[in-house]
C-alpha positions as CSV (number, residue, x, y, z in Angstrom):
1,X,-16.2,3.3,118.1
2,X,-15.6,3.1,114.3
3,X,-18.1,5.9,113.8
4,X,-16.1,8.0,116.3
5,X,-12.8,7.3,114.7
6,X,-14.1,8.2,111.3
7,X,-15.6,11.4,112.7
8,X,-12.3,12.3,114.5
9,X,-10.4,11.9,111.2
10,X,-12.8,14.5,109.6
11,X,-12.6,16.9,112.5
12,X,-8.7,16.9,112.4
13,X,-8.3,17.4,108.6
14,X,-6.5,20.7,109.0
15,X,-3.8,19.5,111.4
16,X,-1.5,18.0,108.8
17,X,-2.0,21.0,106.4
18,X,-2.5,18.8,103.3
19,X,1.0,17.3,103.8
20,X,1.3,13.9,102.2
21,X,1.1,11.0,104.5
22,X,4.0,8.5,104.6
23,X,2.4,5.7,106.6
24,X,-0.8,4.4,108.2
25,X,-0.7,2.2,111.3
26,X,-3.6,0.3,112.8
27,X,-2.5,-0.6,116.3
28,X,-3.1,0.0,120.0
29,X,-5.5,-2.8,120.6
30,X,-7.0,-5.5,118.4
31,X,-7.5,-4.0,114.9
32,X,-7.5,-7.5,113.4
33,X,-11.0,-7.8,114.7
34,X,-12.3,-5.0,112.5
35,X,-14.7,-6.2,109.8
36,X,-14.4,-5.4,106.2
37,X,-17.2,-2.8,106.6
38,X,-15.4,-1.2,109.5
39,X,-12.1,-0.9,107.6
40,X,-14.0,0.4,104.6
41,X,-15.5,3.2,106.7
42,X,-12.1,4.1,108.2
43,X,-10.3,4.1,104.9
44,X,-13.0,6.2,103.3
45,X,-12.5,8.8,106.0
46,X,-8.8,8.8,105.5
47,X,-8.9,8.9,101.7
48,X,-11.6,11.7,101.8
49,X,-9.6,13.9,104.1
50,X,-5.9,13.3,103.7
51,X,-3.3,13.3,101.0
52,X,-2.1,9.8,100.3
53,X,-0.1,10.3,97.1
54,X,3.2,9.4,98.9
55,X,2.0,6.5,101.0
56,X,4.9,4.1,101.7
57,X,3.5,1.6,104.2
58,X,0.2,0.5,105.7
59,X,0.6,-1.7,108.8
60,X,-2.0,-3.6,110.8
61,X,-1.4,-5.3,114.1
62,X,-2.9,-8.7,114.1
63,X,-3.5,-11.4,116.7
64,X,-2.5,-14.9,115.5
65,X,-6.0,-16.2,116.2
66,X,-7.5,-13.6,113.9
67,X,-5.5,-14.5,110.9
68,X,-7.4,-16.5,108.3
69,X,-7.5,-16.8,104.6
70,X,-10.6,-14.6,104.6
71,X,-9.1,-11.9,106.8
72,X,-5.9,-11.8,104.8
73,X,-7.9,-11.3,101.6
74,X,-9.8,-8.5,103.2
75,X,-6.6,-6.7,104.3
76,X,-5.2,-7.0,100.8
77,X,-8.3,-5.2,99.4
78,X,-7.3,-2.2,101.5
79,X,-3.6,-2.3,100.3
80,X,-2.4,-3.2,103.8
81,X,1.1,-4.3,103.0
82,X,2.7,-4.9,106.4
83,X,1.4,-7.2,109.2
84,X,2.6,-6.9,112.8
85,X,1.8,-10.3,114.4
86,X,1.6,-10.4,118.2
87,X,3.1,-13.9,118.7
88,X,5.0,-13.2,121.9
89,X,6.3,-16.8,122.0
90,X,6.5,-20.0,120.0
91,X,6.8,-21.9,123.2
92,X,3.5,-23.6,124.2
93,X,4.2,-23.7,127.9
94,X,5.3,-20.1,128.0
95,X,2.1,-18.9,126.2
96,X,0.1,-20.8,128.8
97,X,1.9,-19.2,131.7
98,X,1.5,-15.8,130.1
99,X,-2.2,-16.4,129.8
100,X,-2.3,-15.7,126.0
101,X,-5.4,-16.5,123.9
102,X,-3.4,-18.3,121.1
103,X,-1.1,-21.2,121.1
104,X,2.2,-21.9,119.3
105,X,0.5,-23.9,116.5
106,X,-1.9,-21.0,115.7
107,X,1.1,-18.6,115.6
108,X,3.1,-20.7,113.1
109,X,0.0,-21.3,111.0
110,X,-0.8,-17.6,111.0
111,X,2.7,-16.7,109.7
112,X,2.5,-19.4,107.0
113,X,-0.9,-18.2,105.9
114,X,0.3,-14.6,105.7
115,X,3.3,-15.6,103.7
116,X,1.2,-17.7,101.3
117,X,-1.1,-14.7,100.9
118,X,1.9,-12.8,99.5
119,X,2.4,-10.4,102.4
120,X,6.0,-9.4,101.8
121,X,6.6,-7.4,105.1
122,X,5.8,-9.4,108.2
123,X,7.0,-8.5,111.7
124,X,6.7,-10.7,114.8
125,X,6.7,-9.6,118.4
126,X,8.7,-12.0,120.6
127,X,9.5,-11.9,124.3
128,X,12.7,-13.2,125.9
129,X,14.1,-13.5,129.4
130,X,11.1,-15.4,130.9
131,X,11.8,-18.1,133.5
132,X,10.4,-20.8,131.2
133,X,12.6,-20.2,128.2
134,X,16.2,-21.5,128.0
135,X,18.8,-20.0,125.8
136,X,18.5,-23.0,123.6
137,X,14.7,-22.5,123.4
138,X,15.3,-18.9,122.4
139,X,17.7,-19.8,119.7
140,X,15.2,-22.3,118.3
141,X,12.5,-19.7,118.2
142,X,14.7,-17.2,116.4
143,X,15.8,-19.9,114.0
144,X,12.3,-20.8,113.1
145,X,11.1,-17.2,112.8
146,X,13.9,-16.1,110.5
147,X,13.8,-19.2,108.4
148,X,10.0,-18.9,108.0
149,X,10.5,-15.8,105.8
150,X,9.6,-12.8,108.1
151,X,11.4,-9.5,107.4
152,X,11.2,-7.8,110.8
153,X,11.4,-8.8,114.4
154,X,10.5,-6.8,117.5
155,X,12.0,-8.4,120.6
156,X,11.3,-7.3,124.2
157,X,12.5,-8.5,127.6
158,X,9.7,-9.8,129.7
159,X,8.4,-7.2,132.2
160,X,5.9,-8.1,134.9
161,X,3.2,-5.4,134.9
162,X,1.4,-4.8,138.2
163,X,-2.2,-6.2,138.6
164,X,-1.8,-8.7,135.8
165,X,-2.4,-12.5,136.0
166,X,1.3,-13.1,135.7
167,X,2.2,-10.7,138.5
168,X,-0.4,-12.3,140.7
169,X,1.0,-15.8,140.0
170,X,4.5,-14.6,140.8
171,X,3.5,-12.9,144.0
172,X,1.9,-16.1,145.2
173,X,5.1,-18.1,144.3
174,X,3.1,-20.2,141.9
175,X,5.5,-19.0,139.1
176,X,9.2,-18.0,139.3
177,X,10.2,-14.4,138.8
178,X,12.3,-13.5,135.7
179,X,15.9,-12.8,136.5
180,X,18.3,-10.1,135.1
181,X,20.9,-12.8,134.4
182,X,18.5,-14.7,132.1
183,X,17.4,-11.5,130.4
184,X,21.0,-10.5,129.8
185,X,22.0,-13.9,128.5
186,X,19.1,-14.0,126.0
187,X,19.7,-10.4,124.9
188,X,23.2,-11.5,124.0
189,X,21.9,-14.6,122.2
190,X,19.6,-12.3,120.2
191,X,22.4,-9.9,119.2
192,X,24.7,-12.7,118.1
193,X,22.0,-14.5,116.1
194,X,20.9,-11.3,114.4
195,X,24.5,-10.4,113.5
196,X,25.3,-13.9,112.2
197,X,22.3,-13.8,109.9
198,X,23.1,-10.4,108.4
199,X,20.1,-8.6,109.9
200,X,20.1,-4.9,110.9
201,X,19.9,-4.2,114.6
202,X,18.6,-0.7,114.0
203,X,16.9,0.0,117.4
204,X,17.2,-1.7,120.8
205,X,14.1,-3.7,120.3
206,X,13.8,-3.8,116.5
207,X,15.6,-5.9,113.9
208,X,15.1,-6.5,110.2
209,X,16.4,-7.8,107.0
210,X,18.5,-5.2,105.1
211,X,16.2,-2.4,103.7
212,X,13.2,-3.6,105.7
213,X,13.1,-1.1,108.5
214,X,9.6,-0.1,109.8
215,X,9.0,3.2,108.1
216,X,6.3,4.2,110.6
217,X,8.4,3.5,113.7
218,X,11.4,5.1,112.2
219,X,9.4,8.3,111.6
220,X,8.6,8.4,115.3
221,X,12.3,8.2,116.2
222,X,13.2,10.8,113.7
223,X,10.9,13.3,115.4
224,X,8.5,13.6,112.4
225,X,4.9,14.8,113.0
226,X,2.1,12.2,113.3
227,X,-1.6,12.2,113.9
228,X,-3.0,9.7,116.4
229,X,-6.7,8.9,116.2
230,X,-8.8,6.9,118.7
231,X,-8.8,6.4,122.5
232,X,-5.3,6.9,124.1
233,X,-3.9,8.0,120.8
234,X,-1.0,10.4,120.9
235,X,-0.2,13.1,118.3
236,X,2.8,15.4,117.7
237,X,3.0,18.4,115.4
238,X,6.8,18.0,114.8
239,X,7.5,21.2,116.7
240,X,6.4,21.9,120.3
241,X,3.0,20.4,120.8
242,X,1.8,16.9,121.8
243,X,-1.8,15.8,122.2
244,X,-3.2,12.7,124.0
245,X,-6.7,11.5,123.6
246,X,-8.6,10.4,126.7
247,X,-8.2,6.6,127.3
248,X,-11.8,5.9,128.4
249,X,-13.8,4.6,125.4
250,X,-17.1,6.0,126.5
251,X,-15.7,9.4,127.2
252,X,-13.8,9.4,123.9
253,X,-16.9,8.6,121.9
254,X,-19.1,11.1,123.7
255,X,-16.4,13.8,123.2
256,X,-16.1,13.2,119.5
257,X,-19.9,13.1,119.0
258,X,-20.5,16.3,120.9
259,X,-17.3,18.0,119.6
260,X,-16.2,18.8,123.2
261,X,-12.6,18.4,124.5
262,X,-11.6,14.7,124.7
263,X,-7.9,15.2,124.8
264,X,-5.1,17.0,126.7
265,X,-2.4,19.1,125.1
266,X,1.3,19.4,126.2
267,X,3.6,22.2,125.3
268,X,7.1,20.9,125.1
269,X,10.0,23.0,126.6
270,X,13.4,23.1,125.0
271,X,14.5,20.7,127.7
272,X,11.6,18.3,127.0
273,X,12.5,18.3,123.3
274,X,16.2,17.6,124.0
275,X,15.4,14.8,126.4
276,X,13.0,13.2,124.0
277,X,15.7,13.4,121.2
278,X,18.2,11.8,123.5
279,X,15.8,9.1,124.6
280,X,14.7,8.1,121.2
281,X,17.9,8.5,119.1
282,X,20.2,6.9,121.6
283,X,18.1,3.7,121.3
284,X,18.9,3.6,117.5
285,X,21.9,2.2,115.7
286,X,22.8,5.7,114.5
287,X,22.8,7.2,118.0
288,X,22.8,11.0,118.7
289,X,24.3,13.6,116.3
290,X,26.6,15.7,118.4
291,X,26.4,18.7,116.1
292,X,22.6,18.7,116.5
293,X,23.1,18.3,120.3
294,X,25.3,21.4,120.2
295,X,22.6,23.4,118.4
296,X,20.0,22.4,121.0
297,X,22.1,22.4,124.2
298,X,25.5,24.1,123.7
299,X,26.8,23.2,127.1
300,X,25.6,19.6,127.2
301,X,28.9,18.0,126.1
302,X,31.1,20.0,128.5
303,X,28.6,19.3,131.4
304,X,28.6,15.6,130.7
305,X,32.2,15.1,129.6
306,X,33.2,13.1,132.7
307,X,30.1,10.9,132.5
308,X,30.7,10.2,128.8
309,X,34.4,9.4,129.4
310,X,33.4,6.9,132.1
311,X,30.8,5.2,129.9
312,X,33.3,4.9,127.1
313,X,35.9,3.4,129.5
314,X,33.2,0.9,130.6
315,X,32.4,0.1,127.0
316,X,28.8,1.1,127.4
317,X,28.9,3.8,124.6
318,X,31.2,4.6,121.7
319,X,31.9,7.9,120.0
320,X,32.9,8.6,116.4
321,X,33.6,11.9,114.7
322,X,30.0,13.2,115.1
323,X,28.0,10.6,116.9
324,X,27.5,8.9,120.2
325,X,25.8,5.5,120.4
326,X,25.2,2.6,122.7
327,X,27.3,-0.7,122.6
328,X,25.5,-4.0,123.2
329,X,26.4,-3.8,126.9
330,X,25.1,-0.2,127.0
331,X,21.8,-1.3,125.5
332,X,21.3,-3.6,128.6
333,X,21.4,-0.5,130.8
334,X,20.0,2.0,128.3
335,X,17.4,3.5,130.7
336,X,20.1,4.2,133.3
337,X,22.5,5.8,130.7
338,X,19.8,8.0,129.2
339,X,18.7,9.2,132.7
340,X,22.4,10.1,133.4
341,X,22.6,12.2,130.2
342,X,19.3,14.0,130.4
343,X,19.2,17.7,131.2
């Protein structure tokens, strides 16, 4: 797999046109399992083929159980300066119910080790709205996380995916199903806690200390081009073309080795591009730029005027001179609002 990733990087050297790279992100699986030799091979392929003079951020997703003094030293060697730690919960019972490989003690220890290793930018993934977490438990988790010294938090409502261990347990009435009421309550707890502590709620699921937004994720939401390498990786040229690599590992490796097609291309229509803009930007604190909307879809505002007025009356969205953005109550039904406003 590492050989294939390094080869794909070489094969796609022309796609960015020697444009400087802002960010590198190791994600989409368990990159914290990569050995020093593996990382060396991948970084050599990147450095040999792409322009890194303007690099701002290198992120690695890490499982708590993979974080050790040795692994942290290795990541430092490659100038990885941001860790995204998949904690999910600091509640022991909840981790057990969700069938996670790590426990709460490992999570806390991993965060402390990373901070002691002088990683300045650490983000945690946390889940709220589960049947096993009270509002008080959620507040205690947030308190510990923010006081520990992290700079960024990604927080998601629990969703029960089909064909998972959790879905199976719920279907057999072994475990209770999450409720909308609990999710809404804990979303509101999160908003109040973040605001009280002076953090930036800059996207529906992303929160940070001032000046610590994730550069990589922010570039996605801004519609900038990106190159995705590896199975299931997506790419975007910043204009009209998306590419998705095949998800099957064996097919991906075989395709790279034989230089046959191992991806699918999608040509975006004007409507696709507008809907994507709406979907990504309305999730951010800045919302959508109405002047830009007019340049893309000149009749959109007039066609949606009644819907927008109703959403404003219901305090789900707010409008200023040039922007439209979700309120906290609107964020709770963001998917519904976005679907109403799409062309």
